[in-house]
C-alpha positions as CSV (number, residue, x, y, z in Angstrom):
1,M,-14.4,1.5,-2.0
2,P,-16.7,3.7,-3.2
3,A,-20.0,4.6,-1.3
4,E,-22.2,4.4,-4.1
5,I,-21.2,1.1,-4.6
6,Y,-20.3,-0.6,-1.2
7,G,-23.1,1.0,0.9
8,E,-24.4,-0.6,4.1
9,G,-26.4,-3.2,2.0
10,Y,-23.1,-4.4,0.2
11,Q,-22.8,-8.2,1.1
12,F,-19.0,-8.8,2.0
13,L,-17.0,-12.1,2.1
14,A,-18.4,-14.4,4.6
15,K,-16.0,-15.5,7.2
16,P,-15.1,-19.0,6.0
17,E,-13.8,-17.6,2.6
18,L,-11.4,-15.6,4.4
19,L,-7.9,-17.1,5.3
20,T,-7.7,-17.7,9.0
21,F,-4.4,-16.3,10.9
22,E,-3.2,-20.0,11.0
23,E,-3.5,-20.1,7.2
24,I,-1.9,-16.8,6.7
25,E,0.9,-17.8,8.9
26,R,1.4,-20.8,7.2
27,L,1.7,-19.4,3.9
28,A,4.0,-16.4,5.1
29,R,6.0,-18.9,6.5
30,L,6.2,-20.9,3.2
31,F,7.1,-17.2,1.4
32,V,9.9,-16.7,3.8
33,G,11.4,-20.2,3.4
34,M,11.8,-19.2,-0.3
35,G,13.8,-15.9,0.4
36,V,11.0,-13.0,1.2
37,E,12.4,-11.2,3.9
38,K,9.5,-8.4,4.5
39,L,6.1,-8.8,4.9
40,R,3.4,-5.8,5.2
41,I,-0.1,-6.1,6.2
42,T,-2.5,-3.9,4.2
43,G,-6.3,-4.0,3.2
44,G,-9.0,-3.0,2.4
45,E,-8.6,-1.7,6.3
46,P,-6.5,-4.4,8.3
47,L,-7.4,-2.5,11.6
48,L,-11.1,-3.9,11.1
49,R,-9.7,-7.5,11.4
50,H,-10.5,-8.6,14.9
51,E,-7.6,-9.8,17.3
52,L,-5.3,-8.4,14.7
53,P,-2.4,-8.0,17.2
54,Q,-2.4,-11.9,17.5
55,L,-1.7,-12.1,13.6
56,L,1.1,-9.6,14.0
57,Q,2.6,-11.8,17.0
58,R,2.4,-15.0,14.9
59,L,4.2,-13.4,11.7
60,I,6.8,-11.6,13.9
61,A,7.8,-15.0,15.3
62,I,8.7,-16.5,11.7
63,D,12.3,-17.5,11.9
64,G,14.0,-15.4,9.1
65,L,11.6,-12.7,8.3
66,A,13.6,-9.5,8.7
67,D,10.7,-6.8,8.7
68,L,7.2,-6.5,9.3
69,A,4.9,-3.4,8.8
70,L,1.4,-2.4,8.3
71,T,-0.7,0.1,6.4
72,T,-3.9,1.2,7.5
73,N,-6.0,4.4,6.5
74,G,-5.5,5.4,10.3
75,Y,-9.2,5.8,11.1
76,L,-9.1,3.3,14.0
77,L,-5.4,3.9,14.7
78,G,-6.0,5.7,18.0
79,R,-7.5,3.2,19.7
80,Q,-5.2,0.4,18.8
81,A,-1.8,1.9,18.6
82,D,-0.6,0.5,21.8
83,A,-1.8,-3.0,21.3
84,L,-0.2,-2.9,17.8
85,A,2.9,-1.8,19.4
86,A,2.7,-4.2,22.0
87,A,2.5,-6.7,19.7
88,G,5.6,-6.0,18.4
89,L,5.0,-3.9,15.4
90,S,7.5,-1.0,15.1
91,R,6.7,0.4,11.2
92,I,3.3,1.8,10.3
93,T,2.2,3.5,7.1
94,V,-0.9,5.6,7.0
95,S,-2.6,6.6,4.1
96,L,-3.7,10.1,3.9
97,D,-4.4,12.1,0.6
98,S,-4.8,15.7,2.5
99,H,-5.2,17.1,5.9
100,D,-7.7,19.4,4.6
101,E,-11.1,19.0,5.8
102,Q,-12.8,19.0,2.4
103,I,-10.4,17.5,0.1
104,F,-10.0,14.7,2.4
105,K,-13.6,14.3,2.7
106,Q,-14.0,14.2,-1.2
107,M,-10.9,11.9,-1.6
108,S,-12.2,9.3,1.1
109,G,-15.6,9.6,-0.2
110,R,-16.6,9.5,3.6
111,N,-18.5,12.2,5.8
112,F,-15.7,12.8,8.4
113,G,-12.4,14.5,7.9
114,P,-8.7,14.0,8.7
115,Q,-8.6,14.8,12.5
116,R,-9.3,11.4,13.9
117,V,-6.4,10.0,11.1
118,L,-4.1,12.8,12.4
119,E,-4.6,11.6,16.2
120,G,-4.1,8.1,15.1
121,I,-0.6,9.0,13.7
122,D,0.1,10.9,16.8
123,A,-0.6,7.7,18.9
124,A,1.3,5.5,16.9
125,A,4.6,8.0,17.4
126,R,3.7,7.8,21.3
127,A,3.7,4.3,21.0
128,G,7.1,4.2,19.8
129,M,6.8,3.4,16.2
130,S,9.1,4.8,13.7
131,P,9.4,5.6,10.9
132,I,5.9,6.6,10.4
133,K,5.2,7.2,6.7
134,I,2.4,8.9,5.0
135,N,1.2,7.9,1.6
136,C,-0.5,10.6,0.0
137,V,-1.7,10.1,-3.9
138,V,-1.5,13.1,-5.8
139,Q,-4.3,14.1,-8.3
140,R,-4.2,17.1,-10.4
141,G,-7.1,19.5,-9.7
142,V,-7.9,17.6,-6.4
143,N,-5.2,17.8,-3.9
144,D,-2.1,18.8,-5.8
145,H,-2.4,22.4,-4.5
146,T,-2.1,21.1,-1.0
147,L,1.1,18.7,-1.3
148,V,3.7,21.3,-0.4
149,E,1.5,22.0,3.1
150,L,1.3,18.5,3.6
151,A,5.2,18.1,3.4
152,G,5.5,21.0,5.6
153,Y,2.9,19.6,8.1
154,F,4.7,16.1,8.4
155,R,8.1,17.6,8.1
156,E,7.5,19.7,11.7
157,R,6.5,16.1,13.2
158,G,9.6,14.2,11.8
159,H,7.5,11.9,9.6
160,I,8.2,10.6,6.3
161,V,5.6,11.8,3.4
162,R,5.6,9.4,0.4
163,F,3.9,11.0,-2.6
164,I,2.3,8.7,-5.1
165,E,1.5,9.2,-8.6
166,F,-2.2,9.0,-9.6
167,M,-2.3,5.3,-10.9
168,D,-5.1,3.5,-12.7
169,V,-5.5,0.6,-10.3
170,G,-8.8,-1.2,-10.7
171,T,-11.4,0.2,-12.6
172,L,-13.4,2.6,-10.1
173,N,-11.1,5.6,-9.6
174,G,-12.3,7.4,-12.8
175,W,-8.2,7.5,-13.6
176,D,-7.4,9.9,-16.4
177,L,-3.8,10.4,-17.5
178,T,-4.2,14.3,-17.2
179,Q,-4.7,14.0,-13.6
180,V,-0.9,12.6,-13.2
181,V,1.2,14.8,-11.3
182,T,4.5,13.5,-12.4
183,A,7.2,12.7,-9.9
184,D,9.4,15.2,-11.1
185,E,6.7,18.1,-11.0
186,I,6.2,16.8,-7.4
187,A,9.8,17.1,-6.3
188,E,10.0,20.4,-8.2
189,R,7.0,22.0,-6.1
190,I,8.4,20.5,-2.9
191,D,12.2,21.9,-3.5
192,G,10.7,25.3,-4.3
193,E,9.6,25.6,-0.6
194,F,11.6,22.9,1.1
195,P,14.9,22.3,-0.9
196,L,15.5,18.9,-1.7
197,E,18.4,16.6,-2.8
198,P,18.4,13.1,-3.8
199,I,19.6,10.0,-1.4
200,A,20.1,6.2,-2.1
201,P,17.5,3.9,-1.7
202,N,17.4,2.0,1.3
203,Y,17.5,-1.5,-0.4
204,A,17.4,-2.8,-4.1
205,G,14.1,-2.5,-5.7
206,E,12.8,0.3,-3.8
207,V,9.8,1.8,-5.2
208,A,10.1,5.4,-3.8
209,T,12.6,7.9,-5.0
210,R,14.1,9.1,-1.9
211,Y,14.8,12.9,-1.0
212,R,16.1,14.9,2.1
213,Y,15.7,18.4,3.0
214,R,18.9,20.1,2.4
215,D,18.7,21.7,6.0
216,G,18.6,18.3,7.7
217,G,14.8,18.3,8.3
218,G,14.0,14.7,7.4
219,E,13.1,13.4,4.0
220,I,10.3,12.5,1.7
221,G,9.7,9.8,-1.1
222,I,8.2,9.8,-4.3
223,I,6.6,6.9,-6.3
224,P,6.7,7.2,-9.9
225,S,4.8,4.3,-11.3
226,V,3.4,5.9,-13.8
227,S,6.1,8.4,-15.5
228,K,9.1,6.1,-14.3
229,P,7.8,2.7,-14.2
230,F,9.9,0.0,-12.1
231,C,8.4,-3.4,-13.4
232,A,11.7,-4.7,-14.2
233,S,12.9,-4.4,-10.7
234,C,9.6,-5.1,-8.9
235,T,10.0,-7.9,-6.1
236,R,6.8,-7.8,-4.5
237,A,4.0,-10.6,-4.4
238,R,0.3,-10.2,-2.8
239,L,-2.1,-12.4,-0.9
240,T,-5.5,-11.6,-0.9
241,I,-7.7,-12.4,2.0
242,E,-9.1,-15.2,0.1
243,G,-5.9,-16.9,-0.7
244,Q,-5.3,-15.5,-4.4
245,L,-1.6,-14.8,-5.1
246,V,-1.4,-11.9,-7.2
247,T,2.0,-11.1,-9.2
248,C,1.1,-7.3,-9.7
249,L,-0.7,-4.3,-8.5
250,F,-2.3,-4.2,-12.0
251,A,-3.2,-7.6,-12.5
252,E,-6.6,-8.8,-13.9
253,S,-7.0,-11.8,-11.2
254,G,-4.8,-14.2,-9.0
255,V,-4.0,-17.5,-8.5
256,D,-6.0,-19.5,-5.6
257,L,-3.8,-21.1,-3.1
258,R,-6.5,-21.4,-0.5
259,T,-8.3,-24.5,-2.1
260,P,-5.5,-26.6,-2.3
261,M,-4.2,-25.6,1.1
262,R,-7.7,-26.6,2.5
263,S,-7.7,-29.7,0.3
264,G,-4.6,-31.1,2.0
265,N,-1.7,-30.1,-0.1
266,S,1.7,-30.7,1.8
267,D,4.1,-27.7,2.2
268,A,6.4,-28.8,-0.3
269,E,3.2,-29.0,-2.9
270,L,2.4,-25.5,-2.2
271,S,5.5,-24.0,-2.4
272,Q,6.3,-25.6,-5.6
273,Q,3.3,-24.0,-6.8
274,I,4.1,-20.8,-5.6
275,Q,7.6,-20.9,-7.0
276,T,5.7,-22.0,-10.5
277,I,3.7,-18.9,-10.4
278,W,6.3,-16.5,-9.5
279,T,8.9,-17.8,-11.7
280,A,6.5,-17.7,-14.9
281,R,5.2,-14.1,-14.2
282,N,5.6,-11.6,-17.2
283,D,3.9,-8.7,-15.8
284,R,4.8,-5.3,-17.0
285,Y,1.7,-3.3,-17.2
286,S,3.1,-0.1,-16.0
287,E,5.8,-0.1,-18.9
288,L,2.8,-1.0,-21.4
289,R,0.5,1.7,-20.1
290,A,1.3,4.4,-22.2
291,G,0.5,2.7,-25.5
292,L,-2.6,0.9,-23.9
293,A,-4.1,4.4,-22.4
294,T,-4.0,5.9,-26.1
295,S,-5.1,3.0,-28.1
296,P,-8.0,3.5,-30.5
297,D,-9.6,0.6,-28.9
298,K,-9.1,1.8,-25.2
299,S,-7.6,-1.5,-24.6
300,G,-6.1,0.3,-21.5
301,A,-9.7,-0.2,-19.9
302,R,-9.3,-4.0,-19.3
303,S,-10.8,-5.5,-16.1
304,K,-8.3,-5.2,-13.0
305,I,-8.2,-6.3,-9.5
306,E,-9.3,-3.2,-7.2
307,M,-6.8,-1.7,-5.2
308,Y,-8.7,-2.4,-1.9
309,Q,-8.5,-6.2,-2.6
310,I,-4.8,-6.4,-2.6
311,G,-3.6,-3.0,-0.7
312,G,-0.5,-1.2,-2.2
């Protein structure tokens, strides 16, 4: 959320516009009832949500849910790690594009360095969360010269770094195809310092290509959504905090579930609406991106939902 746009005077959503914990739990139960096995709390920044552990407890208790995880920027993690673990959270992902002071400030757009985030990661480890994953967006000419060092830093600590190709999510990150460091190049650079070998995915549809260190020192993942799109195997739906169901990370908009829910629609009616939206989806932006990005009319610059609204 660029500070020059979302400064101190920005008017954020009023509380009545946000889904309540009860509404989030209700929709989550419906999704799980239709076959969803994994839930992930993202953001924005989820640790800003008051009494978040209560929501986690509600979701963990859903019958049929196999896995719950959370993605955070880690700034508030140090003070909340114990409460999150006590609520039942065992898996966490922290977004950290560099542990270099100046690069961190540049990429986060804030005037603080990475130390508090690193301390939050350590706190999560002490609280027993495992595995801890670190998401690093690799941008050529910005932080790509530090990716091997970052891999080494977390390799020593037993955490999994997932390197993500720089994507044109939303419209505010100044995306340029020339700034993309491809998955193959990322793997080649790390392999040059820490020899790697590919390993099988944990589950069908996993977005990260997995590699392990040949000496047994752990693993990394690389998410190649630009160079090797995986639209055909995507199984992820996203629910925004105001109740929009979004079927693609690169969607232009979502479908409102909050209004029918608050208007008295039954669980059966809401489930039917969700099923209709999901089965009708035809999202394949990542597969089409190459043509869009080079088209004469610059049609690739269409309006898209911003990343902070729907998470990763």
